[in-house]
KEPAKE-840185 format. One record per residue (C-alpha): residue in one letter; x negated, y negated, z negated. Coordinates in steps of 0.1 Angstrom, whole numbers, plus 2048, in hexadecimal, padded with zeros to 3 digits. Layout:
# residues N
atom r: a u: X v: Y w: Z
...
END
This chain:
# residues 279
atom r: m u: 861 v: 9E0 w: BA6
atom r: s u: 858 v: 9CD w: BC0
atom r: g u: 857 v: 9AB w: BAE
atom r: f u: 841 v: 9C0 w: B95
atom r: v u: 82C v: 9CB w: BB0
atom r: s u: 824 v: 9A9 w: BBF
atom r: r u: 81D v: 999 w: B9E
atom r: a u: 803 v: 9B4 w: B96
atom r: r u: 7F2 v: 9B1 w: BB7
atom r: r u: 7EB v: 98C w: BAB
atom r: h u: 7DF v: 997 w: B8A
atom r: p u: 7B8 v: 99A w: B89
atom r: s u: 7B8 v: 9AB w: B68
atom r: f u: 7D0 v: 9C8 w: B72
atom r: v u: 7BD v: 9C9 w: B97
atom r: v u: 79E v: 9D0 w: B89
atom r: g u: 7A9 v: 9E3 w: B6D
atom r: a u: 7BE v: 9FC w: B84
atom r: l u: 7A2 v: 9FE w: B9C
atom r: l u: 789 v: A09 w: B7F
atom r: t u: 7A3 v: A1D w: B71
atom r: a u: 7AC v: A2E w: B95
atom r: l u: 786 v: A35 w: B99
atom r: l u: 783 v: A46 w: B76
atom r: v u: 7A1 v: A5E w: B7D
atom r: a u: 794 v: A64 w: BA0
atom r: a u: 772 v: A6E w: B92
atom r: a u: 781 v: A8A w: B7B
atom r: l u: 799 v: A96 w: B99
atom r: l u: 77C v: A98 w: BB4
atom r: s u: 769 v: AAC w: B95
atom r: l u: 783 v: AC6 w: B98
atom r: v u: 77C v: AD0 w: BBB
atom r: w u: 757 v: AC3 w: BBF
atom r: s u: 738 v: AB8 w: BB3
atom r: p u: 716 v: AB1 w: BC1
atom r: w u: 705 v: ACD w: BAC
atom r: p u: 712 v: AE4 w: B93
atom r: p u: 711 v: ACE w: B75
atom r: a u: 703 v: AEA w: B5D
atom r: d u: 6E3 v: AF5 w: B72
atom r: i u: 6C4 v: AF1 w: B65
atom r: d u: 6A9 v: AEC w: B7B
atom r: i u: 687 v: AE3 w: B67
atom r: p u: 66E v: ADF w: B82
atom r: h u: 682 v: ABF w: B8F
atom r: k u: 68A v: AB0 w: B6E
atom r: l u: 68E v: A8D w: B67
atom r: q u: 68D v: A85 w: B8E
atom r: p u: 697 v: A61 w: B97
atom r: p u: 6B8 v: A5A w: BAE
atom r: s u: 6B1 v: A66 w: BD0
atom r: a u: 6C4 v: A75 w: BED
atom r: t u: 6C5 v: A98 w: BDD
atom r: h u: 6CE v: A8B w: BB9
atom r: w u: 6E0 v: A6B w: BBF
atom r: l u: 6DC v: A62 w: B99
atom r: g u: 6BD v: A76 w: B90
atom r: t u: 6BC v: A95 w: B7B
atom r: d u: 6B9 v: A97 w: B54
atom r: s u: 69E v: AA7 w: B40
atom r: l u: 6A9 v: ACB w: B47
atom r: g u: 6AF v: AC2 w: B6D
atom r: r u: 6D5 v: ABD w: B6C
atom r: d u: 6E5 v: AA5 w: B85
atom r: v u: 6EF v: A88 w: B74
atom r: a u: 708 v: A7E w: B8E
atom r: s u: 717 v: A9F w: B87
atom r: q u: 717 v: AA0 w: B66
atom r: l u: 727 v: A7F w: B67
atom r: l u: 744 v: A89 w: B7E
atom r: v u: 74D v: AA7 w: B67
atom r: g u: 747 v: A92 w: B4A
atom r: s u: 763 v: A7A w: B55
atom r: r u: 77D v: A98 w: B4D
atom r: s u: 775 v: A9A w: B2A
atom r: s u: 77C v: A78 w: B27
atom r: i u: 79D v: A76 w: B3A
atom r: v u: 7A8 v: A98 w: B27
atom r: v u: 79D v: A89 w: B06
atom r: g u: 7B2 v: A68 w: B0E
atom r: v u: 7D1 v: A75 w: B1D
atom r: v u: 7D7 v: A8F w: AFF
atom r: a u: 7CB v: A7D w: AE2
atom r: v u: 7E0 v: A5E w: AED
atom r: g u: 7FD v: A77 w: AF4
atom r: i u: 7F9 v: A7D w: AD0
atom r: g u: 7FC v: A5C w: AC1
atom r: l u: 817 v: A54 w: AD9
atom r: g u: 82E v: A6F w: AD3
atom r: l u: 829 v: A72 w: AAD
atom r: g u: 827 v: A4C w: AA9
atom r: v u: 848 v: A42 w: ABC
atom r: l u: 859 v: A5B w: AAA
atom r: l u: 84D v: A51 w: A88
atom r: g u: 852 v: A2D w: A90
atom r: s u: 874 v: A31 w: AA0
atom r: l u: 880 v: A45 w: A82
atom r: a u: 871 v: A2A w: A67
atom r: a u: 884 v: A0E w: A7E
atom r: a u: 8A4 v: A23 w: A80
atom r: r u: 8A4 v: A2D w: A58
atom r: r u: 894 v: A11 w: A48
atom r: g u: 895 v: A0F w: A20
atom r: w u: 87D v: A2F w: A13
atom r: v u: 877 v: A3F w: A34
atom r: e u: 866 v: A20 w: A42
atom r: e u: 852 v: A1C w: A24
atom r: a u: 846 v: A3E w: A23
atom r: v u: 83D v: A3D w: A4A
atom r: m u: 82A v: A1D w: A44
atom r: r u: 818 v: A28 w: A27
atom r: a u: 80D v: A46 w: A39
atom r: s u: 802 v: A33 w: A54
atom r: d u: 7EA v: A1E w: A3D
atom r: f u: 7DE v: A3F w: A2F
atom r: t u: 7D5 v: A4C w: A53
atom r: f u: 7C3 v: A2C w: A5A
atom r: a u: 7AA v: A33 w: A3F
atom r: f u: 79E v: A54 w: A54
atom r: p u: 791 v: A42 w: A75
atom r: a u: 78B v: A5C w: A92
atom r: l u: 766 v: A62 w: A8B
atom r: l u: 76B v: A6B w: A67
atom r: s u: 789 v: A84 w: A6E
atom r: a u: 774 v: A91 w: A8A
atom r: i u: 756 v: A9A w: A72
atom r: m u: 773 v: AA8 w: A59
atom r: l u: 782 v: ABF w: A72
atom r: s u: 75F v: AC8 w: A7F
atom r: a u: 753 v: AD4 w: A5D
atom r: i u: 776 v: AEA w: A5D
atom r: y u: 77B v: AF6 w: A80
atom r: g u: 758 v: AED w: A92
atom r: p u: 74F v: AD3 w: AAC
atom r: g u: 762 v: AD4 w: ACC
atom r: l u: 777 v: ABF w: AE4
atom r: v u: 797 v: ACB w: AD1
atom r: t u: 78A v: ABD w: AB0
atom r: s u: 782 v: A9A w: AC4
atom r: i u: 7A7 v: A9A w: AD3
atom r: v u: 7B8 v: AA4 w: AB0
atom r: a u: 7A4 v: A8B w: A9D
atom r: i u: 7AA v: A6F w: AB6
atom r: g u: 7CF v: A78 w: ABB
atom r: i u: 7D3 v: A74 w: A96
atom r: f u: 7C3 v: A53 w: A95
atom r: n u: 7D9 v: A48 w: AB1
atom r: v u: 7F9 v: A52 w: A9C
atom r: p u: 7FC v: A35 w: A85
atom r: v u: 7F2 v: A1C w: AA1
atom r: f u: 812 v: A27 w: AB5
atom r: a u: 829 v: A2B w: A98
atom r: r u: 822 v: A05 w: A8C
atom r: i u: 826 v: 9F7 w: AB0
atom r: t u: 845 v: A0B w: AB4
atom r: r u: 853 v: 9FF w: A91
atom r: a u: 84F v: 9D9 w: A96
atom r: s u: 85C v: 9D9 w: ABC
atom r: a u: 878 v: 9F2 w: AAE
atom r: n u: 882 v: 9D9 w: A92
atom r: a u: 882 v: 9BD w: AAD
atom r: v u: 89C v: 9D2 w: AC0
atom r: w u: 8B2 v: 9DE w: AA7
atom r: a u: 8BA v: 9B7 w: A9D
atom r: r u: 8C7 v: 9AF w: AC0
atom r: e u: 8EA v: 9AC w: AC5
atom r: y u: 8EF v: 9C9 w: AE1
atom r: v u: 8E2 v: 9E1 w: AC5
atom r: l u: 8FB v: 9D6 w: AAA
atom r: a u: 916 v: 9D9 w: AC5
atom r: a u: 90C v: 9FB w: ACB
atom r: r u: 90F v: A02 w: AA3
atom r: s u: 930 v: 9F5 w: AA0
atom r: a u: 939 v: A0C w: ABF
atom r: g u: 932 v: A27 w: AAA
atom r: k u: 911 v: A32 w: AB8
atom r: g u: 8F7 v: A42 w: AA2
atom r: p u: 8D2 v: A38 w: A99
atom r: l u: 8C7 v: A55 w: AB4
atom r: r u: 8E1 v: A4B w: ACE
atom r: i u: 8D3 v: A27 w: AC8
atom r: t u: 8AD v: A2E w: AC8
atom r: l u: 8B2 v: A42 w: AE5
atom r: d u: 8C7 v: A2C w: AFE
atom r: h u: 8BF v: A0A w: AF0
atom r: v u: 89D v: A08 w: AD9
atom r: l u: 883 v: A1C w: AED
atom r: p u: 88D v: A0D w: B0E
atom r: n u: 88A v: 9ED w: B01
atom r: i u: 863 v: 9F5 w: AF3
atom r: a u: 853 v: A05 w: B0C
atom r: s u: 840 v: 9E8 w: B18
atom r: p u: 82B v: 9E6 w: AF7
atom r: l u: 825 v: A0A w: AF6
atom r: i u: 818 v: A0D w: B1B
atom r: v u: 7FE v: 9F0 w: B14
atom r: q u: 7F7 v: 9FE w: AF1
atom r: a u: 7F2 v: A23 w: B04
atom r: t u: 7D6 v: A15 w: B20
atom r: i u: 7C6 v: A02 w: B02
atom r: s u: 7C5 v: A26 w: AED
atom r: f u: 7BB v: A39 w: B0A
atom r: a u: 799 v: A22 w: B0D
atom r: t u: 795 v: A26 w: AE7
atom r: a u: 799 v: A4B w: AEB
atom r: i u: 77D v: A49 w: B05
atom r: l u: 765 v: A3A w: AEE
atom r: a u: 76E v: A4C w: AD2
atom r: e u: 768 v: A6E w: AE7
atom r: a u: 745 v: A61 w: AF0
atom r: a u: 73C v: A57 w: AD0
atom r: l u: 743 v: A7B w: AC1
atom r: s u: 732 v: A8C w: ADF
atom r: y u: 713 v: A76 w: AD8
atom r: l u: 714 v: A82 w: AB2
atom r: g u: 71C v: AA7 w: ABE
atom r: l u: 73D v: AA8 w: AB0
atom r: g u: 750 v: AA7 w: AD3
atom r: t u: 74D v: AB9 w: AF5
atom r: q u: 736 v: AD7 w: AF1
atom r: p u: 71A v: AE3 w: B09
atom r: p u: 71C v: AEE w: B22
atom r: q u: 738 v: AD7 w: B2C
atom r: p u: 72B v: AB4 w: B37
atom r: s u: 735 v: A94 w: B21
atom r: w u: 729 v: A70 w: B24
atom r: g u: 722 v: A6E w: AFF
atom r: r u: 70C v: A8F w: AFE
atom r: m u: 6F9 v: A7F w: B1C
atom r: l u: 6F5 v: A60 w: B0A
atom r: n u: 6E7 v: A75 w: AED
atom r: d u: 6D1 v: A8B w: B05
atom r: a u: 6BF v: A6A w: B15
atom r: q u: 6B6 v: A5C w: AF6
atom r: a u: 698 v: A71 w: AF5
atom r: q u: 68E v: A61 w: B18
atom r: m u: 695 v: A41 w: B16
atom r: f u: 671 v: A35 w: B1A
atom r: q u: 66D v: A4F w: B37
atom r: a u: 68E v: A50 w: B47
atom r: p u: 6A1 v: A33 w: B3E
atom r: l u: 6BE v: A38 w: B59
atom r: l u: 6C7 v: A57 w: B47
atom r: a u: 6D9 v: A41 w: B2D
atom r: v u: 6E4 v: A26 w: B44
atom r: w u: 6FB v: A3B w: B58
atom r: p u: 711 v: A4A w: B3F
atom r: g u: 70F v: A29 w: B2B
atom r: l u: 71D v: A1A w: B4C
atom r: a u: 73B v: A35 w: B53
atom r: i u: 746 v: A2D w: B2E
atom r: v u: 745 v: A07 w: B32
atom r: f u: 757 v: A05 w: B52
atom r: s u: 771 v: A20 w: B48
atom r: v u: 777 v: A0E w: B25
atom r: l u: 776 v: 9EA w: B38
atom r: g u: 78E v: 9FA w: B53
atom r: l u: 7A9 v: A03 w: B3A
atom r: n u: 7A8 v: 9E6 w: B26
atom r: l u: 7AB v: 9CD w: B46
atom r: l u: 7C7 v: 9E3 w: B4F
atom r: g u: 7DA v: 9E3 w: B2B
atom r: d u: 7D2 v: 9B9 w: B2C
atom r: g u: 7E3 v: 9B8 w: B51
atom r: l u: 801 v: 9CD w: B44
atom r: r u: 807 v: 9B8 w: B27
atom r: d u: 808 v: 99A w: B3B
atom r: l u: 81F v: 9A8 w: B56
atom r: l u: 837 v: 9BC w: B43
atom r: d u: 839 v: 99D w: B2F
atom r: p u: 83A v: 97C w: B43
atom r: r u: 83A v: 965 w: B28
atom r: l u: 818 v: 96E w: B24
atom r: a u: 810 v: 969 w: B48
atom r: r u: 824 v: 948 w: B47
atom r: r u: 80D v: 93D w: B28
atom r: r u: 7EC v: 949 w: B37
atom r: g u: 7F4 v: 937 w: B55
END
């Protein structure tokens, strides 16, 4: 563990990514207990105010405090990322492990189902679900989560197949261990690294997808703030108050950048061969 921490401190991508991700999490946690102003409070006489000591990032077209909306909006991004990645990770690892353990027609069925799911990206799935159940945060989470399932299923199946060919797994099979016990004892611990890396990258993708869905009106609904809907509201004020689009845009950029850098750093740190190759 100390060796990992020592290498992590010297890895620039990991350090920058971890700092940006920590800022995102800190903003979401801070918004649970404090924000400069109530984010939904409308103050028309003070609309479109520039940044000041009273409103740090200014106000929007309804007089709402932009800094407070950014803080509270980070919660939606965190919730969507955690739950959607959790859905994809849980179901994807289960299906991928089953495909690697059983092989044959089971593996073929899982992979063809994954191909079918890839034909319905998160945006299209959200549109279909919104037409049936209505738009909202839950719709975004389900749509993004479903799209993540085949991603994790493919990674799990490919990594698990390599582990199933190892000598210690063959020895375990010879000792009478069944597929379930081998998967739990030997396969999953040895494929955890690529799954962790993919989880951070999928988290970034989920934040971006949630912002896109909210921008289209299919994600987080008013009065709950959302970075994507802040961009949507700002487009009507682009020439009068261009900063309204800058702040949520920067929040999305730095959050996605931080998670991608964190994933890139974890990939190097969990696979020293990549670190040596890059060095």
